N, C-alpha and C positions, 0 to 999 in steps of 0.2 A: 769201482772194477772196470774192466779193460772191458771192452765193448769186444766180441770175434768177430773178426774181420768179412764172413760169409753177412753177419749179420747188420753192420756198418753197413755191404754194399746193399742189401733190402734197404733200409733207408733211405739212403743216399734215392735208390728208383723210385719210392713211395712218396718222396718229397717231391722228385723231377714231375712225376706222371698228377702228382695234384698242381702244381704248378699252372704246367697242362691244358686243365680244363677251365684254369679262370680265362675269362675274358682279356681281351690285352687291345688295348687304346692301338691302333697303329700309328694314326694317324692326329696333331694336333689339333689346334687353329688355323692354322698355318697350313692349308692343302696341297701337297705338293702331288705328279705327278707317281702312279705307280709301275712306271717301268721306266727303262736308261737307254741312252745311247748305243746302239749294236746288238738290240735285245731285237729278238724276229719271234716274231706270230704267224702262222699257218692254219687256211680255214679250208674244208675241205669243202663244193660246190655242192650241196644234198637238192637241190631244185634251179634249174636254171631257166633264163629266156627261151621263152620260145623258137623267138628271131631275136635279131644283130640289134646294137641300139648303142646311141652315142655319147661317149664321153668328153667330158672338156678342162680344161684348168688354163691359165692363161699362160701357162710356159709351153704346153704341148700342145696346146689347140685341141681340135678337130678329130675325135677319132674313132671309128667307128667298131666293135669291139665283138667279137663271138665266146660267148660263152659253156662248155659243156657242161651235164651232170658232171662228177668225179674229178672235174678241175680242181687245182689246186690256188686260192688266194694267201697271197703272202704278202704280208707288211715288214722288211726291215727299219726298224728308227734311228734316222740317220742326224737330229736335234730337236734338241728340246729347249724352250722358252719358256717363261711363265703361264704363257696362255695357250702356246701353239704347238702340235707337237708334227714334228716332217717328217718321210720315210720314203723309201724305195718301195715301190708298189709293184705288182703284178695279178695279173689277173686273165684268162683264157688268153687273149692273143696280144693285150695291151701289158705293155712296162713303161711306169713313170718313175720319173727322179724328185730327189724330196716334195715328195706331195703331202697336204696336211689331213690327219686327220678327216676334218669337217670337207675339205674336199670331200676325198670319197664317200663319203658319210653321205653328203647330198648327189653325185653321182648316181649311186648305189641304192640310194632309195631304201638307208638305214634311217626311218624316219618321214613325216611328213609336213612340207612348211606351214605353218610354222617352229615347230619341234625337228631338228634332226643330227641325229650325232654323227658319229662314227665307228670306228672298230675298235678304235681305244679312245676312252674321254680322262683325263683327272675324276680321278673317284672323288669328290665335291656334291655326294649325294644328296645332300639338299638344299643344294642352288641345280642342280638335276633334277632335283624332285619338285621343288617351286617353280620351275618353268613349265615340267611338264604338267603342273595343273594349270596354271594362267592359260599353255596352250591348248586345255579340255583336251589332255589324254584320259579316253575312260580307267584305262589299265594300269597301275605302277604296285607292284605284287613286289615280297621279298621274303626271301623262303633262304633255310640252312641246308637245306640236304635234295641241293641240285645237284643229278650224279655227271662228270664230265672229267675226261682221259683217266679214267679209272675210278676216284676220290671224289667224296662230297662236296659241295663248294654253298660258301656264303654268296645269293648271289640277289640280284636286285632287275626286275623286268616291265618294264614300258611297251605298250602294246597297245592299239587304238584302230578302227575299221574306218572308211568312209563311204561314199559312194563313189569317191574317184580312184580311192587303193585300200591299203593296209600296211601296218607295219608289226615284226616283233622283236625285240633287240633284251637280250639277255645278258648282265652284264656280273662279272667276278667281280664281290662288293672289295677288295681287299685294294687290286692294281687296275681296274677300269676297264681291264682287259674283257672284249666281246668272245662270249662264249659262244653264242646263237644269232648269226641273223636273219630276218626274214623281209622283203619289202615288195610292194606289192603298185603296181599305178599302172591303172589300161592294160594293155597285155602284156606290160614287165613284168615279172615275178625272178625273182632272186633268195635262194636262201644258203647257209652258207654255217658249218658247228665247225669250232675249233680243229685243230689236228694235232695242232706239239706246238711248243711255244721253249724259250729260253727263260722266258720271265716266270718265276715263282708266285704261284698264285696260293690264295689263302684255300687255309684247309678248315673245313666247318668242325666247330667244337665240338659237336655232336659226335667223329668219331673219336674223339678225345675219351668221351664219357662212355660209348660204345667201347672198346677196345683197353678203355684205360679201368674203369670200373672193375670189371673181373679179375684184372691181372691183381690191381688194389684187395681185394678179397682172400687173394690167391694168396699172396703175400705175406695178409694181413695171418692168415691158418695157418704157413710157414716159422713164425714167428711165433706165434703163440705155441707150436704143437715143438716149438724147441725149448722155450722155456719152460716147458712142461715136462719135455728128458731131463730138463740140465735140473727142475727140482724131483726129480724120482731121483 
């Protein structure tokens, strides 16, 4: 018996939706960077330092930086090695070329010594979590429903507070892109939240379930009604 074209299309949709709701292993044993050369990520400064602060890296040297609330922080990835990510970086009056993500983290207090990360990390969460635990980071949390750029994301958060400072870093799990970053040390304080990116960020599987299950139910009802009418 030939299957009507409409029923065939519905069955294909049903199979596709069922596949979308299945967990997918993005990375194997060899963890790779979740970004590529040429990708750009921008964040909005939501908390700005009250005063200027110093930036330093071996190439640029010492620069006095002024950042205002509402400014854009931008990272354009230029080079990727096995363990190091480089990019052109801008924030406030500062522009630096081919700087590592770790150097950015060190200067902007994305973490407190000895646990310091950057605006992009290699998504090797087992290794990063192990390091965080060794550094007595108090908060290590995973969530599959944090809302960023209009969609729910799978995220992992690292946060800590000490007498000298505090930090809170939220990363999208599949890419290692920082969605929210906060650092405070002494009188210095900076907070940024992702604004846009060319990186295809992951979407929480909860979205597929919330959207997909009702569609599957509707499709099932339509298919059932079609067969009932056909028998009549």
